[in-house]
N, CA, C and O atoms as a GROMACS GRO file, in nm:
protein
  316
    1MET      N    1   1.527  -4.906   3.787
    1MET     CA    2   1.484  -4.813   3.905
    1MET      C    3   1.447  -4.702   3.847
    1MET      O    4   1.466  -4.662   3.732
    2PRO      N    5   1.375  -4.639   3.969
    2PRO     CA    6   1.336  -4.496   3.845
    2PRO      C    7   1.436  -4.388   3.989
    2PRO      O    8   1.470  -4.412   4.104
    3LEU      N    9   1.442  -4.330   3.941
    3LEU     CA   10   1.558  -4.235   4.052
    3LEU      C   11   1.469  -4.109   4.098
    3LEU      O   12   1.404  -4.028   4.032
    4ILE      N   13   1.493  -4.123   4.249
    4ILE     CA   14   1.369  -4.003   4.303
    4ILE      C   15   1.500  -3.839   4.270
    4ILE      O   16   1.616  -3.817   4.304
    5THR      N   17   1.406  -3.770   4.196
    5THR     CA   18   1.455  -3.643   4.143
    5THR      C   19   1.458  -3.522   4.218
    5THR      O   20   1.359  -3.519   4.292
    6CYS      N   21   1.544  -3.399   4.232
    6CYS     CA   22   1.516  -3.242   4.320
    6CYS      C   23   1.410  -3.179   4.240
    6CYS      O   24   1.432  -3.133   4.128
    7ALA      N   25   1.343  -3.178   4.274
    7ALA     CA   26   1.236  -3.062   4.278
    7ALA      C   27   1.234  -2.894   4.236
    7ALA      O   28   1.173  -2.808   4.171
    8SER      N   29   1.383  -2.923   4.350
    8SER     CA   30   1.448  -2.763   4.341
    8SER      C   31   1.477  -2.711   4.203
    8SER      O   32   1.478  -2.595   4.162
    9CYS      N   33   1.509  -2.864   4.120
    9CYS     CA   34   1.618  -2.876   3.964
    9CYS      C   35   1.483  -2.918   3.888
    9CYS      O   36   1.507  -3.022   3.828
   10ASP      N   37   1.331  -2.870   3.864
   10ASP     CA   38   1.292  -2.922   3.802
   10ASP      C   39   1.282  -3.116   3.794
   10ASP      O   40   1.224  -3.174   3.703
   11GLY      N   41   1.336  -3.170   3.882
   11GLY     CA   42   1.288  -3.278   3.853
   11GLY      C   43   1.398  -3.367   3.740
   11GLY      O   44   1.365  -3.472   3.685
   12LEU      N   45   1.532  -3.297   3.721
   12LEU     CA   46   1.637  -3.274   3.643
   12LEU      C   47   1.754  -3.372   3.710
   12LEU      O   48   1.824  -3.456   3.652
   13ARG      N   49   1.754  -3.341   3.835
   13ARG     CA   50   1.885  -3.380   3.825
   13ARG      C   51   1.770  -3.528   4.042
   13ARG      O   52   1.676  -3.526   4.121
   14PRO      N   53   1.935  -3.637   3.985
   14PRO     CA   54   1.888  -3.712   4.120
   14PRO      C   55   1.936  -3.678   4.284
   14PRO      O   56   2.013  -3.592   4.329
   15TYR      N   57   1.873  -3.762   4.335
   15TYR     CA   58   2.002  -3.724   4.420
   15TYR      C   59   2.118  -3.825   4.452
   15TYR      O   60   2.094  -3.945   4.437
   16ARG      N   61   2.255  -3.780   4.501
   16ARG     CA   62   2.364  -3.912   4.548
   16ARG      C   63   2.307  -3.971   4.711
   16ARG      O   64   2.223  -3.935   4.792
   17VAL      N   65   2.405  -4.080   4.701
   17VAL     CA   66   2.411  -4.097   4.880
   17VAL      C   67   2.532  -4.001   4.913
   17VAL      O   68   2.627  -3.975   4.840
   18GLN      N   69   2.509  -3.960   5.022
   18GLN     CA   70   2.648  -3.904   5.090
   18GLN      C   71   2.724  -3.970   5.272
   18GLN      O   72   2.639  -3.998   5.356
   19PRO      N   73   2.837  -3.982   5.301
   19PRO     CA   74   2.863  -4.057   5.346
   19PRO      C   75   2.857  -3.983   5.560
   19PRO      O   76   2.899  -4.030   5.666
   20ASP      N   77   2.797  -3.881   5.529
   20ASP     CA   78   2.736  -3.846   5.647
   20ASP      C   79   2.581  -3.915   5.688
   20ASP      O   80   2.519  -3.928   5.794
   21ARG      N   81   2.547  -3.958   5.506
   21ARG     CA   82   2.386  -4.032   5.529
   21ARG      C   83   2.319  -3.968   5.520
   21ARG      O   84   2.240  -3.991   5.611
   22LEU      N   85   2.259  -3.826   5.420
   22LEU     CA   86   2.228  -3.765   5.346
   22LEU      C   87   2.273  -3.784   5.238
   22LEU      O   88   2.387  -3.809   5.201
   23PHE      N   89   2.122  -3.763   5.154
   23PHE     CA   90   2.114  -3.708   4.960
   23PHE      C   91   2.130  -3.623   4.978
   23PHE      O   92   2.084  -3.555   5.070
   24VAL      N   93   2.235  -3.580   4.860
   24VAL     CA   94   2.249  -3.410   4.768
   24VAL      C   95   2.254  -3.421   4.648
   24VAL      O   96   2.339  -3.480   4.582
   25CYS      N   97   2.138  -3.348   4.603
   25CYS     CA   98   2.102  -3.366   4.476
   25CYS      C   99   2.233  -3.283   4.375
   25CYS      O  100   2.291  -3.176   4.392
   26THR      N  101   2.244  -3.375   4.282
   26THR     CA  102   2.361  -3.356   4.194
   26THR      C  103   2.368  -3.263   4.126
   26THR      O  104   2.465  -3.254   4.050
   27GLY      N  105   2.264  -3.155   4.130
   27GLY     CA  106   2.257  -3.036   4.084
   27GLY      C  107   2.260  -2.893   4.120
   27GLY      O  108   2.313  -2.794   4.069
   28CYS      N  109   2.144  -2.924   4.280
   28CYS     CA  110   2.146  -2.766   4.347
   28CYS      C  111   2.246  -2.794   4.430
   28CYS      O  112   2.334  -2.709   4.420
   29GLY      N  113   2.271  -2.881   4.511
   29GLY     CA  114   2.357  -2.982   4.649
   29GLY      C  115   2.235  -2.921   4.717
   29GLY      O  116   2.271  -2.900   4.833
   30LYS      N  117   2.109  -2.884   4.703
   30LYS     CA  118   1.960  -2.961   4.804
   30LYS      C  119   1.932  -3.120   4.912
   30LYS      O  120   1.867  -3.224   4.903
   31ARG      N  121   2.011  -3.066   4.994
   31ARG     CA  122   2.010  -3.233   5.143
   31ARG      C  123   1.935  -3.227   5.144
   31ARG      O  124   1.864  -3.127   5.152
   32LEU      N  125   1.885  -3.438   5.130
   32LEU     CA  126   1.700  -3.490   5.188
   32LEU      C  127   1.826  -3.600   5.267
   32LEU      O  128   1.924  -3.663   5.227
   33HIS      N  129   1.758  -3.580   5.396
   33HIS     CA  130   1.690  -3.633   5.447
   33HIS      C  131   1.577  -3.766   5.476
   33HIS      O  132   1.454  -3.772   5.480
   34VAL      N  133   1.677  -3.859   5.491
   34VAL     CA  134   1.598  -3.996   5.511
   34VAL      C  135   1.420  -4.003   5.529
   34VAL      O  136   1.338  -4.066   5.462
   35PRO      N  137   1.407  -3.934   5.619
   35PRO     CA  138   1.258  -3.942   5.659
   35PRO      C  139   1.221  -3.817   5.596
   35PRO      O  140   1.123  -3.769   5.652
   36ASP      N  141   1.274  -3.731   5.477
   36ASP     CA  142   1.189  -3.669   5.410
   36ASP      C  143   1.091  -3.697   5.318
   36ASP      O  144   0.989  -3.641   5.278
   37ILE      N  145   1.177  -3.845   5.288
   37ILE     CA  146   1.130  -3.920   5.157
   37ILE      C  147   1.012  -4.013   5.184
   37ILE      O  148   0.984  -4.100   5.267
   38ASP      N  149   0.937  -3.938   5.048
   38ASP     CA  150   0.834  -3.970   5.103
   38ASP      C  151   0.754  -4.009   4.901
   38ASP      O  152   0.760  -3.963   4.787
   39LEU      N  153   0.686  -4.132   4.986
   39LEU     CA  154   0.675  -4.221   4.914
   39LEU      C  155   0.542  -4.335   4.902
   39LEU      O  156   0.488  -4.412   4.981
   40ASP      N  157   0.520  -4.294   4.746
   40ASP     CA  158   0.355  -4.408   4.752
   40ASP      C  159   0.323  -4.462   4.826
   40ASP      O  160   0.373  -4.438   4.937
   41GLY      N  161   0.217  -4.573   4.813
   41GLY     CA  162   0.146  -4.660   4.878
   41GLY      C  163   0.274  -4.782   4.929
   41GLY      O  164   0.324  -4.784   5.042
   42GLN      N  165   0.309  -4.876   4.818
   42GLN     CA  166   0.408  -5.028   4.833
   42GLN      C  167   0.526  -4.974   4.818
   42GLN      O  168   0.598  -5.068   4.852
   43GLU      N  169   0.596  -4.887   4.790
   43GLU     CA  170   0.676  -4.839   4.740
   43GLU      C  171   0.770  -4.796   4.875
   43GLU      O  172   0.741  -4.732   4.976
   44GLU      N  173   0.972  -4.901   4.802
   44GLU     CA  174   1.029  -4.865   4.909
   44GLU      C  175   1.160  -4.751   4.817
   44GLU      O  176   1.152  -4.711   4.701
   45TRP      N  177   1.247  -4.730   4.896
   45TRP     CA  178   1.356  -4.616   4.826
   45TRP      C  179   1.487  -4.717   4.836
   45TRP      O  180   1.512  -4.807   4.916
   46MET      N  181   1.532  -4.687   4.768
   46MET     CA  182   1.663  -4.748   4.710
   46MET      C  183   1.796  -4.686   4.659
   46MET      O  184   1.791  -4.586   4.587
   47VAL      N  185   1.909  -4.736   4.691
   47VAL     CA  186   2.007  -4.697   4.656
   47VAL      C  187   2.044  -4.760   4.546
   47VAL      O  188   1.990  -4.869   4.530
   48SER      N  189   2.140  -4.714   4.442
   48SER     CA  190   2.167  -4.760   4.292
   48SER      C  191   2.349  -4.828   4.355
   48SER      O  192   2.400  -4.790   4.460
   49ALA      N  193   2.426  -4.954   4.239
   49ALA     CA  194   2.520  -4.939   4.226
   49ALA      C  195   2.622  -4.806   4.219
   49ALA      O  196   2.728  -4.803   4.281
   50ASP      N  197   2.585  -4.720   4.153
   50ASP     CA  198   2.654  -4.585   4.144
   50ASP      C  199   2.533  -4.496   4.258
   50ASP      O  200   2.464  -4.409   4.204
   51GLY      N  201   2.515  -4.516   4.388
   51GLY     CA  202   2.439  -4.396   4.518
   51GLY      C  203   2.447  -4.317   4.454
   51GLY      O  204   2.538  -4.234   4.443
   52LEU      N  205   2.278  -4.339   4.356
   52LEU     CA  206   2.178  -4.260   4.338
   52LEU      C  207   2.066  -4.377   4.438
   52LEU      O  208   2.070  -4.494   4.475
   53LEU      N  209   1.953  -4.234   4.453
   53LEU     CA  210   1.843  -4.257   4.520
   53LEU      C  211   1.752  -4.280   4.417
   53LEU      O  212   1.739  -4.206   4.319
   54GLY      N  213   1.689  -4.382   4.439
   54GLY     CA  214   1.517  -4.461   4.356
   54GLY      C  215   1.442  -4.497   4.432
   54GLY      O  216   1.460  -4.486   4.554
   55TYR      N  217   1.290  -4.575   4.351
   55TYR     CA  218   1.302  -4.655   4.470
   55TYR      C  219   1.212  -4.727   4.396
   55TYR      O  220   1.206  -4.673   4.286
   56GLU      N  221   1.127  -4.839   4.402
   56GLU     CA  222   1.094  -4.995   4.353
   56GLU      C  223   0.962  -4.981   4.457
   56GLU      O  224   0.964  -4.949   4.576
   57ASP      N  225   0.859  -5.012   4.384
   57ASP     CA  226   0.749  -5.060   4.438
   57ASP      C  227   0.671  -5.252   4.450
   57ASP      O  228   0.635  -5.343   4.376
   58GLN      N  229   0.682  -5.222   4.574
   58GLN     CA  230   0.753  -5.408   4.561
   58GLN      C  231   0.582  -5.492   4.510
   58GLN      O  232   0.565  -5.611   4.536
   59ALA      N  233   0.508  -5.436   4.463
   59ALA     CA  234   0.372  -5.521   4.379
   59ALA      C  235   0.484  -5.571   4.210
   59ALA      O  236   0.486  -5.637   4.106
   60ASP      N  237   0.548  -5.489   4.284
   60ASP     CA  238   0.639  -5.544   4.100
   60ASP      C  239   0.724  -5.628   4.151
   60ASP      O  240   0.781  -5.684   4.057
   61ARG      N  241   0.757  -5.662   4.240
   61ARG     CA  242   0.845  -5.790   4.272
   61ARG      C  243   0.816  -5.934   4.248
   61ARG      O  244   0.698  -5.966   4.231
   62LEU      N  245   0.890  -6.003   4.245
   62LEU     CA  246   0.872  -6.126   4.223
   62LEU      C  247   0.786  -6.192   4.364
   62LEU      O  248   0.807  -6.124   4.464
   63ASP      N  249   0.708  -6.297   4.384
   63ASP     CA  250   0.699  -6.359   4.441
   63ASP      C  251   0.798  -6.468   4.514
   63ASP      O  252   0.728  -6.568   4.535
   64LEU      N  253   0.958  -6.493   4.570
   64LEU     CA  254   1.059  -6.575   4.545
   64LEU      C  255   1.082  -6.666   4.653
   64LEU      O  256   1.188  -6.695   4.709
   65LYS      N  257   0.915  -6.724   4.682
   65LYS     CA  258   0.890  -6.830   4.849
   65LYS      C  259   0.911  -6.969   4.714
   65LYS      O  260   0.877  -6.976   4.596
   66PRO      N  261   0.994  -7.075   4.820
   66PRO     CA  262   1.057  -7.200   4.742
   66PRO      C  263   0.961  -7.203   4.713
   66PRO      O  264   0.889  -7.121   4.770
   67ALA      N  265   0.876  -7.318   4.580
   67ALA     CA  266   0.861  -7.381   4.518
   67ALA      C  267   0.793  -7.563   4.603
   67ALA      O  268   0.878  -7.651   4.621
   68ARG      N  269   0.701  -7.581   4.627
   68ARG     CA  270   0.678  -7.783   4.661
   68ARG      C  271   0.627  -7.785   4.530
   68ARG      O  272   0.555  -7.726   4.449
   69LEU      N  273   0.749  -7.948   4.563
   69LEU     CA  274   0.714  -8.055   4.420
   69LEU      C  275   0.641  -8.207   4.471
   69LEU      O  276   0.653  -8.253   4.585
   70SER      N  277   0.589  -8.249   4.397
   70SER     CA  278   0.525  -8.397   4.494
   70SER      C  279   0.569  -8.488   4.380
   70SER      O  280   0.522  -8.484   4.266
   71CYS      N  281   0.665  -8.570   4.423
   71CYS     CA  282   0.738  -8.694   4.362
   71CYS      C  283   0.684  -8.814   4.442
   71CYS      O  284   0.688  -8.824   4.565
   72PRO      N  285   0.623  -8.919   4.339
   72PRO     CA  286   0.524  -9.090   4.330
   72PRO      C  287   0.635  -9.099   4.451
   72PRO      O  288   0.602  -9.111   4.569
   73LYS      N  289   0.794  -9.090   4.398
   73LYS     CA  290   0.839  -9.197   4.512
   73LYS      C  291   0.880  -9.178   4.657
   73LYS      O  292   0.888  -9.255   4.752
   74CYS      N  293   0.911  -9.000   4.633
   74CYS     CA  294   0.999  -8.911   4.780
   74CYS      C  295   0.851  -8.876   4.883
   74CYS      O  296   0.835  -8.888   5.005
   75GLY      N  297   0.748  -8.825   4.759
   75GLY     CA  298   0.668  -8.703   4.842
   75GLY      C  299   0.680  -8.549   4.823
   75GLY      O  300   0.747  -8.469   4.757
   76PRO      N  301   0.583  -8.548   4.912
   76PRO     CA  302   0.615  -8.388   4.843
   76PRO      C  303   0.776  -8.284   4.960
   76PRO      O  304   0.807  -8.281   5.079
   77GLY      N  305   0.820  -8.231   4.852
   77GLY     CA  306   0.993  -8.146   4.925
   77GLY      C  307   0.977  -8.059   4.849
   77GLY      O  308   0.917  -8.043   4.743
   78PRO      N  309   1.064  -7.979   4.942
   78PRO     CA  310   1.103  -7.802   4.847
   78PRO      C  311   1.141  -7.852   4.696
   78PRO      O  312   1.160  -7.970   4.666
   79LEU      N  313   1.150  -7.737   4.603
   79LEU     CA  314   1.149  -7.723   4.508
   79LEU      C  315   1.376  -7.746   4.468
   79LEU      O  316   1.420  -7.734   4.353
   0.00000   0.00000   0.00000
C-alpha cells in the first residue's frame, strides 16, 4: 500500500491515525481531516495495521466474485 505523505514535509513523512479520528504527520504534526483527503479516480484511502494512512487503487483489486462450474452429473453450481 502506498502511503499518503505530508506536503509540508516535502512528501517524506506519512500520516498516522489518532484516537480523535484525525491523521497527524509523523514529522511536523500537521493534522489532516478525513474530508481533506483528496485522491484520484478510483483510489480509496485506508489505514495500515501499524496506523499509517495510505491508499489503494480499486482497479488493482482482484475480482473475487464466486465462479460457477458446470458438472455433467449435478449441473451448474458455485465453486
